[in-house]
C-alpha positions as CSV (number, residue, x, y, z in Angstrom):
1,M,-20.4,5.2,9.6
2,K,-19.6,5.7,6.0
3,Y,-16.1,7.1,5.6
4,F,-15.4,10.0,3.1
5,D,-12.2,11.4,4.5
6,Y,-9.5,9.4,2.8
7,A,-7.5,12.5,2.0
8,A,-6.9,12.8,5.8
9,T,-5.9,9.2,6.4
10,T,-6.7,5.7,5.2
11,P,-7.3,2.3,6.9
12,L,-4.3,0.0,7.2
13,D,-4.3,-2.6,4.5
14,P,-4.7,-6.1,6.0
15,E,-1.7,-7.5,4.1
16,A,0.5,-4.5,5.2
17,A,-0.7,-5.1,8.8
18,E,0.5,-8.7,8.6
19,I,3.8,-7.6,7.3
20,F,4.1,-5.1,10.2
21,V,3.5,-7.9,12.8
22,K,5.9,-10.3,11.0
23,A,8.7,-7.7,10.8
24,S,8.1,-6.6,14.4
25,T,8.5,-10.1,15.7
26,E,11.1,-11.6,13.3
27,F,13.1,-8.6,12.2
28,F,13.0,-6.6,15.5
29,G,16.8,-5.8,15.7
30,N,18.1,-2.3,15.5
31,S,19.2,-1.9,11.8
32,S,22.3,-0.1,13.0
33,S,23.5,-2.9,15.3
34,L,26.4,-4.9,14.0
35,H,25.3,-8.4,15.1
36,D,23.4,-10.8,12.9
37,I,19.9,-9.8,14.2
38,G,20.7,-6.2,13.4
39,G,22.0,-7.2,10.0
40,Q,18.8,-9.0,9.2
41,S,16.8,-5.8,10.0
42,A,19.3,-3.8,8.0
43,A,18.9,-6.1,5.0
44,L,15.1,-5.8,5.1
45,L,15.4,-2.0,5.4
46,E,17.6,-1.7,2.3
47,H,15.3,-4.1,0.4
48,C,12.4,-1.7,1.2
49,R,14.5,1.3,0.2
50,E,15.3,-0.2,-3.1
51,E,11.7,-1.2,-3.8
52,M,10.4,2.2,-2.8
53,A,13.0,3.9,-5.0
54,Q,11.8,1.9,-8.0
55,L,8.2,2.8,-7.3
56,L,9.1,6.5,-7.0
57,G,11.6,6.4,-9.9
58,V,14.6,7.8,-8.0
59,D,18.1,6.8,-6.9
60,K,17.8,4.9,-3.7
61,Q,20.9,6.8,-2.4
62,G,18.7,9.9,-2.0
63,L,15.8,8.1,-0.3
64,F,15.3,8.5,3.5
65,F,12.6,7.2,5.8
66,T,11.0,9.6,8.2
67,S,8.1,9.7,10.7
68,G,5.8,11.0,7.9
69,G,5.1,13.7,5.4
70,S,5.5,16.6,7.8
71,E,8.9,15.6,9.0
72,G,9.8,14.8,5.4
73,N,8.9,18.4,4.3
74,F,10.9,19.9,7.2
75,L,14.1,17.8,6.7
76,A,14.0,18.0,2.9
77,I,13.6,21.8,2.9
78,E,16.4,22.2,5.5
79,A,18.6,19.9,3.4
80,L,18.2,22.1,0.3
81,L,18.8,25.3,2.3
82,S,22.0,23.8,3.6
83,A,23.4,23.6,0.1
84,P,22.0,26.5,-2.0
85,K,23.0,26.9,-5.6
86,K,23.7,30.6,-5.0
87,Q,23.7,33.1,-2.3
88,G,20.3,34.5,-1.1
89,K,17.5,34.4,1.4
90,H,14.4,34.5,-0.8
91,I,11.9,31.6,-0.9
92,I,8.8,31.1,-3.1
93,A,6.0,28.9,-1.9
94,G,2.4,28.1,-2.8
95,M,-0.1,29.9,-0.6
96,A,-2.0,26.6,-0.1
97,E,0.9,24.5,1.1
98,H,0.5,22.0,3.9
99,S,0.6,23.4,7.4
100,S,4.0,21.7,8.0
101,V,5.5,23.8,5.2
102,H,3.9,27.0,6.4
103,G,5.3,26.3,9.9
104,I,8.8,25.9,8.5
105,L,8.5,29.1,6.5
106,K,7.3,31.1,9.5
107,R,10.4,30.0,11.4
108,L,12.7,30.9,8.5
109,E,11.2,34.4,8.3
110,K,12.4,34.9,11.8
111,D,15.8,33.8,10.6
112,G,15.9,36.6,8.0
113,Y,14.4,34.8,5.0
114,S,11.7,36.6,2.9
115,I,8.9,34.5,1.5
116,T,6.7,35.1,-1.6
117,Y,3.4,33.2,-1.6
118,L,1.8,32.3,-4.9
119,P,-2.1,32.1,-5.1
120,F,-4.2,29.7,-7.2
121,N,-6.1,30.8,-10.3
122,S,-9.8,30.1,-10.4
123,S,-9.1,26.4,-11.2
124,G,-6.9,25.9,-8.2
125,V,-3.7,25.8,-10.1
126,I,-0.5,27.9,-9.8
127,D,0.3,29.8,-13.0
128,P,3.9,29.1,-14.0
129,E,4.1,32.8,-15.1
130,N,3.5,33.8,-11.5
131,L,6.4,31.7,-10.4
132,L,8.6,33.3,-13.0
133,N,7.6,36.8,-12.1
134,A,8.2,36.1,-8.4
135,I,11.8,35.2,-8.9
136,K,14.5,37.6,-7.5
137,P,18.2,37.5,-7.9
138,D,18.5,36.0,-4.4
139,T,15.7,33.4,-4.8
140,I,17.2,30.1,-3.7
141,L,14.2,27.8,-3.0
142,A,10.7,27.1,-4.3
143,A,8.3,24.8,-2.4
144,I,5.1,23.9,-4.2
145,Q,2.8,21.0,-3.3
146,H,2.1,18.5,-6.1
147,V,-1.5,17.8,-5.3
148,N,-3.5,20.0,-3.0
149,S,-5.0,18.0,-0.2
150,E,-8.2,20.0,0.1
151,I,-9.4,20.4,-3.5
152,G,-7.2,17.8,-5.3
153,T,-5.8,20.0,-8.0
154,I,-2.5,18.9,-9.6
155,Q,0.1,21.5,-10.1
156,P,2.2,21.7,-13.3
157,I,5.4,20.5,-11.5
158,E,7.3,19.8,-14.8
159,Q,7.0,23.5,-15.8
160,L,7.6,24.8,-12.4
161,A,10.7,22.6,-11.9
162,K,12.1,23.6,-15.3
163,I,11.8,27.3,-14.4
164,C,13.6,26.7,-11.1
165,T,16.4,24.8,-12.8
166,E,16.9,27.5,-15.3
167,H,17.3,30.1,-12.5
168,D,19.5,28.0,-10.2
169,I,16.8,27.5,-7.6
170,H,16.2,24.4,-5.6
171,F,12.7,22.9,-5.9
172,H,10.9,21.0,-3.2
173,T,7.4,19.4,-3.7
174,D,5.1,17.8,-1.2
175,M,3.9,14.5,-2.8
176,V,2.0,13.2,0.1
177,Q,-1.4,13.4,-1.7
178,S,-0.1,12.3,-5.2
179,F,2.1,9.2,-4.5
180,G,-0.1,6.2,-5.0
181,K,-2.8,8.1,-6.8
182,I,-1.0,9.1,-9.9
183,D,2.3,7.9,-11.5
184,V,4.9,10.4,-10.2
185,R,8.0,8.8,-11.9
186,N,8.0,11.4,-14.7
187,I,8.3,14.2,-12.1
188,T,10.5,12.9,-9.3
189,P,13.8,13.1,-11.4
190,L,13.1,16.9,-12.0
191,V,12.9,18.1,-8.4
192,G,15.6,18.6,-5.8
193,S,13.5,17.0,-3.1
194,F,10.0,15.6,-2.2
195,S,8.1,14.0,0.6
196,F,5.6,11.2,0.9
197,S,3.6,9.5,3.7
198,G,2.5,6.0,4.5
199,H,-0.9,6.5,6.1
200,K,-2.2,8.2,2.9
201,I,-1.7,5.0,0.9
202,Y,-3.1,2.4,3.3
203,G,0.2,2.0,5.2
204,P,0.8,2.6,8.9
205,K,0.7,6.0,10.6
206,G,4.0,7.5,11.8
207,I,6.1,6.5,8.7
208,G,6.9,8.3,5.5
209,G,9.9,9.5,3.6
210,A,11.8,12.2,1.8
211,Y,14.0,12.2,-1.2
212,V,16.9,14.6,-1.7
213,N,18.8,14.4,-5.0
214,P,22.1,12.7,-4.2
215,K,24.0,15.2,-6.3
216,I,23.1,17.9,-3.6
217,G,25.8,18.0,-0.9
218,W,23.4,18.7,2.0
219,N,24.4,19.0,5.6
220,P,22.5,17.3,8.4
221,F,20.1,19.5,10.4
222,F,20.8,17.4,13.5
223,P,24.7,17.1,13.8
224,G,26.0,13.8,15.0
225,T,23.1,11.8,13.7
226,S,24.0,8.3,12.5
227,H,20.7,6.9,11.3
228,E,19.6,7.3,7.7
229,K,23.0,8.7,6.7
230,G,22.6,11.5,9.2
231,F,19.3,12.6,7.7
232,R,17.3,12.2,10.9
233,P,17.9,10.9,14.5
234,G,16.1,7.9,16.1
235,T,16.0,4.2,15.6
236,V,14.7,3.4,12.2
237,N,11.1,2.0,12.2
238,V,11.8,-1.0,10.0
239,P,8.4,-2.8,10.6
240,A,6.5,0.3,9.6
241,I,8.7,0.8,6.6
242,A,8.1,-2.8,5.5
243,A,4.4,-2.4,5.9
244,M,4.4,0.9,4.0
245,T,6.4,-0.7,1.2
246,T,3.8,-3.5,0.9
247,A,1.0,-0.9,0.8
248,A,2.9,1.2,-1.8
249,Q,3.3,-1.9,-4.1
250,K,-0.4,-2.6,-3.9
251,I,-1.7,0.9,-4.5
252,T,0.7,1.8,-7.3
253,G,-0.4,-1.4,-9.0
254,R,-3.9,-0.3,-9.2
255,I,-3.5,3.4,-10.0
256,Q,-5.3,3.3,-13.4
257,E,-8.1,1.1,-12.1
258,N,-8.7,3.4,-9.1
259,A,-8.6,6.5,-11.3
260,R,-11.3,5.2,-13.6
261,R,-13.5,4.3,-10.7
262,F,-12.9,7.5,-8.8
263,V,-14.0,9.5,-11.9
264,E,-17.3,7.6,-11.9
265,L,-17.8,8.2,-8.2
266,R,-17.0,11.9,-8.6
267,H,-19.5,12.2,-11.4
268,A,-22.1,10.4,-9.3
269,I,-21.9,12.6,-6.2
270,L,-21.9,15.8,-8.3
271,N,-24.9,14.6,-10.3
272,A,-26.6,13.8,-7.0
273,L,-26.3,17.4,-6.0
274,Q,-27.8,18.8,-9.2
275,P,-31.1,19.7,-7.5
276,I,-29.2,22.3,-5.5
277,S,-26.6,23.1,-8.2
278,E,-27.1,26.8,-8.0
279,R,-25.9,26.7,-4.4
280,V,-23.0,24.3,-4.9
281,H,-19.5,25.6,-5.7
282,V,-16.9,23.0,-6.6
283,Y,-13.3,24.1,-6.8
284,Q,-11.6,22.0,-9.4
285,A,-9.4,21.9,-12.4
286,E,-10.0,20.3,-15.8
287,G,-8.9,16.9,-17.0
288,D,-5.5,15.7,-16.0
289,S,-5.0,18.6,-13.6
290,Q,-7.5,17.2,-11.1
291,L,-7.3,14.2,-8.7
292,P,-10.8,12.7,-9.0
293,N,-11.1,11.3,-5.5
294,I,-10.9,14.7,-3.7
295,I,-13.8,17.2,-3.9
296,G,-13.4,20.6,-2.3
297,M,-16.7,22.5,-2.4
298,R,-19.1,24.8,-0.5
299,I,-22.8,25.1,-0.3
300,S,-23.9,28.7,-0.2
301,G,-25.4,29.7,3.1
302,I,-24.3,26.6,5.1
303,E,-21.2,26.7,7.2
304,G,-18.9,23.8,6.6
305,Q,-18.6,22.9,10.3
306,W,-22.4,22.6,10.5
307,M,-22.6,20.5,7.4
308,M,-19.9,18.2,8.7
309,L,-21.6,17.7,12.0
310,E,-25.0,17.0,10.3
311,C,-23.4,14.5,7.9
312,N,-21.8,12.9,11.0
313,R,-25.3,12.7,12.6
314,L,-26.5,10.8,9.5
315,G,-23.6,8.5,9.5
316,F,-21.2,10.1,7.0
317,A,-17.7,11.2,7.8
318,I,-16.6,14.2,5.7
319,S,-14.3,17.1,6.7
320,T,-13.9,20.8,6.5
321,G,-10.3,20.6,5.1
322,S,-6.9,19.2,6.1
323,A,-6.9,17.4,9.4
324,C,-3.6,19.3,10.2
325,Q,-5.6,22.6,10.0
326,I,-8.6,21.6,12.1
327,G,-8.9,23.4,15.3
328,M,-7.2,26.6,14.1
329,L,-9.2,29.8,14.0
330,T,-7.8,30.9,10.6
331,P,-9.5,29.7,7.4
332,A,-7.9,26.8,5.5
333,K,-5.0,28.0,3.4
334,V,-6.6,26.8,0.2
335,T,-9.6,29.2,0.6
336,Q,-7.1,32.1,0.9
337,A,-5.2,30.9,-2.2
338,L,-8.6,30.8,-4.1
339,G,-9.4,34.3,-3.0
340,L,-12.6,33.4,-1.1
341,T,-14.1,35.7,1.4
342,I,-14.2,34.9,5.1
343,D,-17.8,33.9,4.9
344,E,-17.2,31.7,1.8
345,S,-14.2,30.1,3.5
346,K,-16.4,29.1,6.5
347,E,-18.7,27.2,4.1
348,F,-15.9,25.0,2.7
349,I,-16.1,21.2,3.0
350,R,-14.1,18.3,1.6
351,I,-15.3,14.9,0.4
352,S,-12.7,12.3,-0.4
353,F,-13.0,8.7,-1.2
354,G,-10.7,5.7,-1.5
355,H,-10.4,2.1,-2.7
356,P,-13.1,0.7,-0.4
357,T,-15.7,3.4,-1.4
358,T,-18.8,2.0,-3.2
359,M,-21.3,3.6,-5.5
360,N,-24.1,2.8,-3.0
361,E,-22.2,4.8,-0.4
362,I,-21.7,7.7,-2.8
363,E,-25.4,7.7,-3.6
364,A,-26.3,7.6,0.1
365,L,-24.0,10.6,0.8
366,G,-25.5,12.6,-2.0
367,A,-29.0,12.0,-0.7
368,G,-27.9,12.9,2.8
369,I,-26.3,16.2,1.7
370,L,-29.5,17.1,-0.2
371,K,-31.6,16.3,2.9
372,I,-29.4,18.5,5.1
373,A,-29.4,21.4,2.5
374,N,-33.2,21.3,2.1
375,E,-33.9,21.1,5.8
376,F,-31.5,24.0,6.3
377,A,-33.3,26.0,3.6
378,V,-36.7,25.4,5.3
379,S,-35.4,26.3,8.8
380,S,-33.8,29.5,7.5
381,V,-37.2,30.6,6.0
382,I,-39.0,29.8,9.3
């Protein structure tokens, strides 16, 4: 099976796996325990925090480890809401945010908050003017994903964060798809909070983190919590943190190399689909506003679920969107943000590749999709 779903999850890096086992057996103490074994674990934890803070370009005092990106989004947003810059109950969010953010916002609506959702333009990007026009006197928070996980478009976070700062609005961004793929250090100092995840960067599943600017005097969502300075309950998963840190060091060290190769692979798969180009619709932005290793597209007349199953039959693993959205009856949020019809939304598929992906695999996938599309066209006529 050839894997093309790296936006959903990545295989664990072998070196990170070795670190996980080593930390699990040699640094197994509870990092909050006061004895020497606990102290060794605590020292490793703080070393990882310092290293991750450097990779992210932030103050380590604001960096907290969580069970992943979803929990990071939840706790970071709640932290910002606990210390608003002004009174109000209005929130602005991207229409295509991750399901974890939409879940939080739905609950907040029940608590009396009002939410304004911003759509994408035709290139899959949020227009900063739309954010500016959506601001009300009682707007206290904006939550906009850095890189969309389904089409790979990169939002203009610098401009969006600047607008929020000028209007005394906290700004949260989900960096789960961007960290490790692009250098985020020019953006992280501009936001109030962000989240990231280990399993998107060849680290373990069940580990991630969130950053909240230390200047923000947030209150714990779970009172009485002692771990991670009260940010979250539960014994800290030091082995997974050590493994994630190792994976983060490796992937950030090859960002430029990967980006060049991913551009080549992207061009190759799109060129392979040229024979059916009139039926292929790729949702993407230009130049630096597009992450090259995520391709969100549809082929007119072919449902994405059917295309995914046929690709699977031929030995190719692709997806119909975010794995956190699969199984829901509603269309992926990105298709709504793009203004697609229900029928067009059902045709959506996602191809994403990673460090192990080869040109031969890309060429084989292109040939496989062409075969499926041509067979479908013939069967439709018959």
